[in-house]
PADREN-311610 format. One record per residue (C-alpha): residue number from 0; residue in three letters; chain; y, x, z. Coordinates in Angstrom, 3 decimals, always signed. Example, Ala and Ser with C-alpha at 12.3 -4.5 7.8 and 13.67 -1.06 7.14 Angstrom:
BEGIN
<node k="0" r="ALA" c="A" y="-4.500" x="+12.300" z="+7.800"/>
<node k="1" r="SER" c="A" y="-1.060" x="+13.670" z="+7.140"/>
//
This chain:
BEGIN
<node k="0" r="MET" c="A" y="+7.730" x="+15.044" z="+2.225"/>
<node k="1" r="LYS" c="A" y="+4.365" x="+13.730" z="+1.116"/>
<node k="2" r="ARG" c="A" y="+4.103" x="+11.953" z="-2.193"/>
<node k="3" r="PRO" c="A" y="+2.176" x="+8.699" z="-2.560"/>
<node k="4" r="ILE" c="A" y="-1.167" x="+9.025" z="-4.300"/>
<node k="5" r="GLY" c="A" y="-2.478" x="+6.073" z="-6.248"/>
<node k="6" r="VAL" c="A" y="-0.954" x="+3.241" z="-8.175"/>
<node k="7" r="GLN" c="A" y="+2.617" x="+4.068" z="-9.145"/>
<node k="8" r="THR" c="A" y="+4.142" x="+0.663" z="-9.700"/>
<node k="9" r="ARG" c="A" y="+6.972" x="+1.895" z="-11.916"/>
<node k="10" r="SER" c="A" y="+4.395" x="+2.918" z="-14.536"/>
<node k="11" r="LEU" c="A" y="+2.479" x="-0.382" z="-14.490"/>
<node k="12" r="SER" c="A" y="+2.980" x="-3.609" z="-16.329"/>
<node k="13" r="PRO" c="A" y="+5.267" x="-6.064" z="-14.506"/>
<node k="14" r="ASP" c="A" y="+2.308" x="-8.400" z="-13.899"/>
<node k="15" r="VAL" c="A" y="+0.226" x="-5.761" z="-12.121"/>
<node k="16" r="THR" c="A" y="+3.243" x="-4.552" z="-10.166"/>
<node k="17" r="MET" c="A" y="+3.977" x="-8.089" z="-8.965"/>
<node k="18" r="ARG" c="A" y="+0.346" x="-8.585" z="-7.929"/>
<node k="19" r="ILE" c="A" y="+0.320" x="-5.371" z="-5.875"/>
<node k="20" r="MET" c="A" y="+3.754" x="-6.008" z="-4.350"/>
<node k="21" r="GLY" c="A" y="+2.810" x="-9.586" z="-3.556"/>
<node k="22" r="HIS" c="A" y="-0.434" x="-8.506" z="-1.922"/>
<node k="23" r="PHE" c="A" y="+1.345" x="-5.909" z="+0.206"/>
<node k="24" r="GLY" c="A" y="+3.952" x="-8.505" z="+1.216"/>
<node k="25" r="LYS" c="A" y="+1.211" x="-10.954" z="+2.214"/>
<node k="26" r="ARG" c="A" y="-0.613" x="-8.350" z="+4.284"/>
<node k="27" r="LEU" c="A" y="+2.646" x="-7.232" z="+5.928"/>
<node k="28" r="LYS" c="A" y="+3.345" x="-10.822" z="+7.003"/>
<node k="29" r="GLU" c="A" y="-0.167" x="-11.110" z="+8.443"/>
<node k="30" r="TRP" c="A" y="+0.251" x="-7.919" z="+10.462"/>
<node k="31" r="MET" c="A" y="+3.703" x="-8.981" z="+11.666"/>
<node k="32" r="GLU" c="A" y="+2.428" x="-12.403" z="+12.783"/>
<node k="33" r="ARG" c="A" y="-0.481" x="-10.818" z="+14.631"/>
<node k="34" r="LYS" c="A" y="+1.865" x="-8.412" z="+16.447"/>
<node k="35" r="ARG" c="A" y="+4.596" x="-11.098" z="+16.775"/>
<node k="36" r="VAL" c="A" y="+7.377" x="-8.913" z="+15.406"/>
<node k="37" r="GLY" c="A" y="+10.106" x="-9.482" z="+12.850"/>
<node k="38" r="LEU" c="A" y="+11.765" x="-7.449" z="+10.134"/>
<node k="39" r="VAL" c="A" y="+14.492" x="-6.335" z="+12.531"/>
<node k="40" r="ASP" c="A" y="+11.851" x="-4.883" z="+14.852"/>
<node k="41" r="ILE" c="A" y="+10.278" x="-2.953" z="+11.974"/>
<node k="42" r="ALA" c="A" y="+13.642" x="-1.647" z="+10.763"/>
<node k="43" r="TYR" c="A" y="+14.524" x="-0.525" z="+14.287"/>
<node k="44" r="HIS" c="A" y="+11.169" x="+1.145" z="+14.912"/>
<node k="45" r="LEU" c="A" y="+11.040" x="+2.924" z="+11.535"/>
<node k="46" r="ARG" c="A" y="+14.757" x="+3.737" z="+11.665"/>
<node k="47" r="ILE" c="A" y="+15.385" x="+2.390" z="+8.193"/>
<node k="48" r="SER" c="A" y="+17.858" x="-0.260" z="+7.113"/>
<node k="49" r="TYR" c="A" y="+17.099" x="-3.927" z="+7.544"/>
<node k="50" r="SER" c="A" y="+17.996" x="-4.522" z="+3.881"/>
<node k="51" r="TYR" c="A" y="+15.279" x="-2.061" z="+2.806"/>
<node k="52" r="VAL" c="A" y="+12.711" x="-3.654" z="+5.109"/>
<node k="53" r="ALA" c="A" y="+13.643" x="-7.124" z="+3.847"/>
<node k="54" r="PHE" c="A" y="+12.507" x="-6.130" z="+0.349"/>
<node k="55" r="LEU" c="A" y="+9.146" x="-4.666" z="+1.377"/>
<node k="56" r="GLY" c="A" y="+6.424" x="-6.303" z="-0.678"/>
<node k="57" r="LYS" c="A" y="+8.845" x="-8.392" z="-2.726"/>
<node k="58" r="GLU" c="A" y="+8.575" x="-8.682" z="-6.475"/>
<node k="59" r="ARG" c="A" y="+10.643" x="-6.663" z="-8.903"/>
<node k="60" r="PRO" c="A" y="+13.377" x="-5.719" z="-9.478"/>
<node k="61" r="TYR" c="A" y="+14.115" x="-5.308" z="-5.770"/>
<node k="62" r="GLY" c="A" y="+10.620" x="-4.915" z="-4.343"/>
<node k="63" r="ARG" c="A" y="+10.029" x="-1.873" z="-2.174"/>
<node k="64" r="MET" c="A" y="+7.101" x="+0.134" z="-0.864"/>
<node k="65" r="LEU" c="A" y="+7.067" x="+2.583" z="+2.022"/>
<node k="66" r="SER" c="A" y="+7.038" x="+6.358" z="+1.933"/>
<node k="67" r="PRO" c="A" y="+3.821" x="+7.864" z="+3.332"/>
<node k="68" r="GLU" c="A" y="+5.616" x="+8.818" z="+6.551"/>
<node k="69" r="ASN" c="A" y="+6.944" x="+5.295" z="+7.050"/>
<node k="70" r="ALA" c="A" y="+3.598" x="+3.736" z="+6.106"/>
<node k="71" r="VAL" c="A" y="+1.928" x="+5.700" z="+8.915"/>
<node k="72" r="ALA" c="A" y="+4.735" x="+4.778" z="+11.341"/>
<node k="73" r="LEU" c="A" y="+4.418" x="+1.102" z="+10.349"/>
<node k="74" r="ALA" c="A" y="+0.664" x="+1.195" z="+10.888"/>
<node k="75" r="GLU" c="A" y="+1.142" x="+2.730" z="+14.312"/>
<node k="76" r="PHE" c="A" y="+3.808" x="+0.177" z="+15.266"/>
<node k="77" r="LEU" c="A" y="+1.743" x="-2.802" z="+14.075"/>
<node k="78" r="GLY" c="A" y="-1.556" x="-1.498" z="+15.456"/>
<node k="79" r="VAL" c="A" y="-3.173" x="-1.288" z="+12.022"/>
<node k="80" r="ASP" c="A" y="-5.278" x="+1.480" z="+10.519"/>
<node k="81" r="PRO" c="A" y="-3.018" x="+3.563" z="+8.228"/>
<node k="82" r="ASP" c="A" y="-5.707" x="+3.441" z="+5.531"/>
<node k="83" r="GLU" c="A" y="-5.319" x="-0.346" z="+5.528"/>
<node k="84" r="VAL" c="A" y="-1.565" x="-0.056" z="+4.899"/>
<node k="85" r="PHE" c="A" y="-2.042" x="+2.456" z="+2.078"/>
<node k="86" r="SER" c="A" y="-4.793" x="+0.329" z="+0.541"/>
<node k="87" r="ALA" c="A" y="-2.567" x="-2.758" z="+0.609"/>
<node k="88" r="MET" c="A" y="+0.038" x="-0.717" z="-1.300"/>
<node k="89" r="GLY" c="A" y="-2.577" x="+0.395" z="-3.852"/>
<node k="90" r="GLN" c="A" y="-2.487" x="+3.992" z="-2.649"/>
<node k="91" r="ILE" c="A" y="-4.701" x="+6.589" z="-1.031"/>
<node k="92" r="ASN" c="A" y="-3.644" x="+7.967" z="+2.327"/>
<node k="93" r="PRO" c="A" y="-2.174" x="+11.384" z="+1.374"/>
<node k="94" r="TYR" c="A" y="-2.797" x="+12.720" z="+4.885"/>
<node k="95" r="LEU" c="A" y="-6.488" x="+12.032" z="+4.372"/>
<node k="96" r="VAL" c="A" y="-6.546" x="+13.406" z="+0.830"/>
<node k="97" r="GLU" c="A" y="-5.114" x="+16.764" z="+1.878"/>
<node k="98" r="LYS" c="A" y="-8.244" x="+17.368" z="+3.970"/>
<node k="99" r="VAL" c="A" y="-10.710" x="+16.425" z="+1.219"/>
<node k="100" r="PRO" c="A" y="-11.847" x="+18.959" z="-1.405"/>
<node k="101" r="VAL" c="A" y="-10.651" x="+18.012" z="-4.883"/>
<node k="102" r="GLU" c="A" y="-14.224" x="+17.835" z="-6.205"/>
<node k="103" r="VAL" c="A" y="-15.161" x="+15.301" z="-3.516"/>
<node k="104" r="LEU" c="A" y="-12.012" x="+13.289" z="-4.194"/>
<node k="105" r="GLU" c="A" y="-12.771" x="+13.194" z="-7.920"/>
<node k="106" r="ALA" c="A" y="-16.368" x="+12.065" z="-7.308"/>
<node k="107" r="GLU" c="A" y="-15.239" x="+9.319" z="-4.906"/>
<node k="108" r="LEU" c="A" y="-12.563" x="+8.100" z="-7.313"/>
<node k="109" r="LEU" c="A" y="-15.092" x="+8.042" z="-10.145"/>
<node k="110" r="GLU" c="A" y="-17.387" x="+5.876" z="-8.018"/>
<node k="111" r="LEU" c="A" y="-14.478" x="+3.557" z="-7.246"/>
<node k="112" r="HIS" c="A" y="-13.719" x="+3.255" z="-10.968"/>
<node k="113" r="LYS" c="A" y="-17.368" x="+2.397" z="-11.664"/>
<node k="114" r="ARG" c="A" y="-17.386" x="-0.324" z="-8.982"/>
<node k="115" r="LEU" c="A" y="-14.086" x="-1.750" z="-10.217"/>
<node k="116" r="ARG" c="A" y="-15.282" x="-1.717" z="-13.836"/>
<node k="117" r="GLU" c="A" y="-18.450" x="-3.577" z="-12.790"/>
<node k="118" r="TYR" c="A" y="-16.308" x="-6.121" z="-10.931"/>
<node k="119" r="VAL" c="A" y="-14.179" x="-6.650" z="-14.066"/>
<node k="120" r="ARG" c="A" y="-17.292" x="-7.047" z="-16.237"/>
<node k="121" r="LYS" c="A" y="-18.684" x="-9.717" z="-13.903"/>
<node k="122" r="GLU" c="A" y="-15.364" x="-11.576" z="-13.807"/>
<node k="123" r="VAL" c="A" y="-14.966" x="-11.536" z="-17.603"/>
<node k="124" r="ASP" c="A" y="-18.550" x="-12.703" z="-18.161"/>
<node k="125" r="ALA" c="A" y="-18.242" x="-15.488" z="-15.586"/>
//
């Protein structure tokens, strides 16, 4: 089983966790509306319980994210790029990462950190 790579919500502050979970929940609703499917359809397609699906993208303490395998299956079912699903969950697609040399991954992540830091500087100064 692949492990998620990226933001691990259990190690974040509750505020950041709620922002990420809320964003994923919002994006999930958008994708579901576009495809015109409900939570039952997702549960059936992914072969996971409805109660688990009902808590996807909800805030703590019951909020849930998807495993990498289920994130890819959800993307396929909803007709969304898997990278978009992982990004909405604050993660990097582990299937993509396994094909990228570690040195390239580190350089790309460093660039991302620089862009995010610049964004934060602009927001704080504004």
